C-alpha positions in Angstrom: 34.7 -18.6 124.2 32.5 -17.5 127.1 29.1 -15.6 126.9 30.5 -12.8 128.9 33.6 -12.2 126.4 31.1 -11.6 123.2 29.7 -8.0 123.8 32.7 -7.1 125.0 33.9 -8.6 121.7 31.5 -7.2 119.3 31.9 -3.7 121.2 35.9 -3.6 120.1 34.9 -4.9 116.7 32.6 -1.6 116.1 34.9 0.4 118.1 37.6 -0.2 115.9 35.2 -0.7 112.6 34.7 3.2 113.3 38.7 4.1 114.0 39.5 2.7 111.1 36.2 4.6 108.7 37.5 8.3 110.4 41.2 7.6 109.6 39.6 6.9 106.3 37.8 9.6 106.0 40.6 11.6 107.1 43.0 10.2 104.5 40.2 10.9 101.9 39.9 14.8 103.3 43.7 15.3 103.3 44.0 14.3 99.7 41.4 15.9 97.9 42.2 19.2 99.6 45.3 18.7 98.4 44.0 17.6 94.6 45.5 20.4 92.2 42.6 21.3 89.9 44.1 20.4 85.8 40.8 20.3 84.1 37.8 23.6 83.6 34.1 22.2 82.5 31.5 24.6 81.5 28.3 23.5 81.0 25.2 25.9 79.9 21.8 24.6 79.7 19.9 26.5 77.0 19.7 26.1 73.0 22.6 28.1 71.6 20.7 30.5 70.2 19.3 31.7 73.3 22.7 31.5 74.7 23.1 35.3 76.9 26.1 34.1 77.9 29.1 32.5 77.0 32.0 30.2 78.2 34.0 32.3 76.6 32.2 34.9 79.3 31.9 32.5 82.2 36.4 32.4 81.1 36.6 36.1 81.5 35.1 36.9 84.7 36.7 33.5 85.7 40.5 35.7 85.1 38.9 38.6 86.6 38.2 37.8 89.7 40.8 34.4 90.0 44.1 37.5 88.8 46.3 34.4 89.4 44.0 31.2 88.1 42.0 28.2 89.2 43.9 25.8 87.0 46.8 24.3 89.2 45.4 25.6 92.3 44.6 23.1 95.3 41.2 22.3 96.3 41.7 23.4 99.5 42.3 27.0 98.0 39.0 27.2 96.1 36.4 28.1 97.9 32.8 26.3 95.3 30.6 28.7 97.2 32.1 31.7 96.6 32.8 31.1 92.7 28.5 30.5 92.5 27.8 33.2 94.1 29.6 35.2 91.9 28.6 33.3 89.1 25.2 34.4 90.0 25.9 38.3 90.8 26.0 38.2 86.2 23.3 39.5 85.6 22.3 36.1 83.0 22.9 33.6 85.3 19.7 32.4 87.0 21.5 29.5 88.5 25.5 28.4 89.2 26.2 25.2 90.4 30.2 24.2 90.8 32.0 20.8 91.8 35.6 19.7 92.0 36.1 15.8 91.9 39.2 13.8 92.3 40.0 13.5 89.3 41.2 17.3 89.9 38.0 18.4 87.3 36.4 22.2 88.5 32.8 21.2 86.9 30.9 24.5 86.5 26.8 24.0 85.4 24.9 27.0 84.9 21.1 27.3 84.3 21.6 31.1 82.5 18.1 33.3 81.9 16.6 33.0 78.5 15.8 35.7 77.0 11.6 36.1 75.2 12.6 39.6 73.1 15.1 42.2 72.7 13.8 45.9 73.8 15.0 48.7 71.7 13.7 52.1 73.1 15.0 55.1 71.5 17.4 57.0 74.0 18.0 53.7 76.5 20.6 51.2 76.8 18.9 48.3 74.9 17.6 44.9 77.3 16.3 41.1 77.1 13.6 40.3 79.4 14.0 36.9 80.1 10.9 34.4 80.8 10.3 35.8 84.3 10.5 39.7 83.2 13.8 39.8 84.4 15.7 43.3 82.6 19.3 41.4 81.6 21.3 44.4 79.9 22.7 43.8 76.5 25.8 45.1 76.8 27.0 42.3 79.1 25.9 40.1 77.4 26.0 37.5 74.0 23.2 38.1 71.3 20.4 36.0 71.5 18.0 35.0 68.7 14.9 36.2 70.2 12.6 39.3 68.1 13.3 42.8 69.0 10.4 45.2 69.6 11.0 48.2 69.3 8.0 51.5 68.2 6.1 53.5 71.3 6.6 52.1 74.5 4.7 52.3 77.7 5.8 50.7 81.0 1.9 48.9 80.3 3.4 48.4 76.6 6.4 46.8 77.7 4.3 44.1 79.4 1.6 43.7 77.0 5.3 43.1 74.2 6.6 40.8 77.1 3.4 38.3 77.3 3.0 38.3 73.2 6.8 37.2 72.9 6.2 34.5 75.4 3.5 33.1 73.1 5.5 33.6 70.1 8.9 31.9 71.7 6.0 29.1 73.1 5.0 28.3 69.6 7.4 26.7 67.4 5.5 28.2 64.0 5.3 31.8 65.2 9.1 31.6 66.6 10.5 30.3 63.3 8.2 33.3 61.2 8.5 36.2 64.3 11.7 38.9 63.4 10.4 41.5 65.1 7.4 43.4 67.7 7.0 46.4 66.2 4.2 48.9 68.6 2.7 51.4 67.0 1.7 54.6 68.1 -1.7 54.3 68.7 -1.1 51.2 71.0 -1.8 48.1 68.5 0.7 45.6 68.4 2.9 44.7 65.1 4.6 41.9 64.3 7.0 41.7 61.4 7.6 38.5 59.9 10.3 37.0 58.3 8.2 37.0 54.4 9.3 40.4 53.4 7.8 43.5 53.1 4.5 41.4 55.2 3.1 43.2 58.8 1.0 40.6 61.1 -0.7 43.2 63.0 -2.7 41.5 66.5 -3.6 44.3 68.2 -3.2 43.6 71.9 -2.2 40.5 74.0 -6.5 39.4 74.2 -6.9 36.0 73.0 -3.3 34.9 71.4 -3.5 31.4 71.7 -6.8 32.0 69.1 -5.5 34.4 67.0 -2.2 32.6 66.6 -3.9 29.3 66.1 -6.1 30.8 63.2 -3.1 32.5 61.6 -1.3 29.7 61.6 -3.8 27.9 59.9 -4.2 30.9 57.4 -1.1 30.0 56.1 -0.2 26.4 55.9 -3.4 27.0 54.0 -4.5 29.6 52.5 -1.0 31.4 51.4 0.7 27.9 50.8 -1.5 27.6 48.3 -1.0 31.7 46.7 1.9 32.1 48.4 3.4 33.8 51.4 3.7 37.3 49.7 0.6 38.2 48.2 -0.4 39.9 51.2 1.6 42.9 52.8 -1.1 43.7 55.0 -2.3 40.5 57.9 -4.7 41.6 60.3 -5.6 38.6 62.3 -7.3 41.5 65.9 -10.9 40.6 65.4 -12.6 37.7 66.2 -13.1 34.2 63.5 -11.5 36.1 61.0 -8.8 36.4 58.8 -8.3 40.3 57.5 -6.0 41.0 54.5 -4.3 43.1 52.4 
């Protein structure tokens, strides 16, 4: 082959390769668009005890939004971005990602809001506060196992309850121990533990790490020897002290 023909041959091979790729992409896209939705998979990234949204809630909303159903429909008729936006409109959903594969599986991946406390204020509908201090109405969610907070609330006290609850959730011992958070009439925070007839007086939200450290040490080194139900009131609001009666 003459040297003068080689550039033309290379260009022809390149043009043919591009054309073949375009044809394959066209066929692939056409096949994908006609693929039937055969399976719906829902994944929720949260511990089961913290889930405010469940697979059944997601499916119930999908059935409300898409009355003809998604199963059995072709991919070309399914708007993935629209489904994501609708799911993210739910108060308990932080982020949603939806994909559709060549096997006909519609995958829904949800990052829910993780609650730290449930606020129950007299005369108002109860709600959860999540890690980002976002309010989530309890009426539209599943029940999560987090402390219930009640008592004498103000906006400032709700912020303090949120701070205390966040510390509780981050401390495995306190998280397992805490049943309820109560705000007294004089604005003190009290933890009601799962131990019967006992109160842990926290006071305010200053030095919470130190307060929890000495409390955990008190339970492990003190009450383990004499019984966890020995005292009705355990006061940890004073520096370097645990006062009991």
